[in-house]
C-alpha positions in Angstrom: 14.0 -5.2 10.5 13.3 -4.2 7.1 10.1 -5.1 5.2 9.0 -5.0 1.8 5.5 -4.9 0.3 4.2 -5.8 -2.9 0.4 -4.1 -2.7 -2.2 -4.2 -5.6 -5.6 -2.7 -4.8 -9.0 -3.6 -6.6 -12.0 -1.6 -5.6 -14.9 -3.6 -6.3 -16.2 -0.1 -8.5 -16.9 1.0 -11.7 -15.1 4.0 -10.8 -12.2 2.3 -9.2 -8.8 4.7 -10.0 -9.8 7.6 -8.2 -9.7 4.3 -4.7 -6.6 3.3 -5.6 -5.2 6.6 -6.5 -6.2 7.7 -2.7 -4.7 4.5 -1.4 -1.2 5.5 -3.3 -1.8 9.1 -2.0 -2.1 9.1 1.1 0.9 5.9 1.3 2.9 9.0 0.4 2.5 10.8 3.3 4.4 8.9 5.5 7.6 10.0 5.4 9.8 7.5 6.4 8.5 4.8 4.1 10.1 4.2 0.3 6.8 4.0 -1.9 6.8 3.4 -5.7 4.5 2.4 -8.0 4.2 1.6 -11.5 1.2 0.5 -13.4 0.5 -3.6 -11.9 0.9 -2.7 -8.2 2.6 -0.4 -5.5 6.0 -1.7 -3.2 6.7 -0.6 0.0 9.8 -0.1 2.3 10.7 0.4 5.4 11.2 -0.7 9.3 8.8 -3.3 9.5 6.2 -2.1 12.8 6.0 1.0 10.7 4.8 -0.6 7.3 2.4 -3.4 9.2 1.1 -0.2 11.1 0.3 1.7 7.5 -1.4 -0.8 6.4 -3.8 -1.7 8.5 -3.8 2.1 9.2 -5.1 2.7 5.7 -6.3 -0.5 4.4 -9.0 -0.2 7.1 -9.1 3.1 6.2 -9.9 1.8 2.4 -12.7 -0.8 3.5 -14.2 2.3 5.6 -14.2 4.9 2.7 -14.9 3.0 -0.2 -16.4 -0.6 0.7 -16.0 -3.7 -0.8 -12.0 -4.2 -2.3 -9.6 -6.6 -2.4 -6.0 -5.9 -1.7 -3.3 -8.7 -3.0 -0.1 -8.1 -0.7 3.1 -10.0 -0.7 5.4 -9.3 2.2 9.3 -10.2 2.1 11.3 -9.8 4.6 14.6 -7.1 4.5 14.7 -4.2 2.0 14.9 -4.8 -2.0 14.3 -0.8 -2.6 16.1 -0.2 -5.9 19.6 2.0 -4.8 
């Protein structure tokens, strides 16, 4: 099963850009995911189990490294990535 996720991260820190950039950079290290970033959010496309595992790992890592942050996620069944 394929999954599409739109995610926005809001670090509760004055210098927020490195926190967001680090999260996006880590998502881009997973070869089996398609990651598209724009100024408002990051979209992730791939196999359901892989996407959920990566999000679990990377959100936890963000909390451990940087402390408080808000993640806003939208999940949709299927791969809606641009062709």
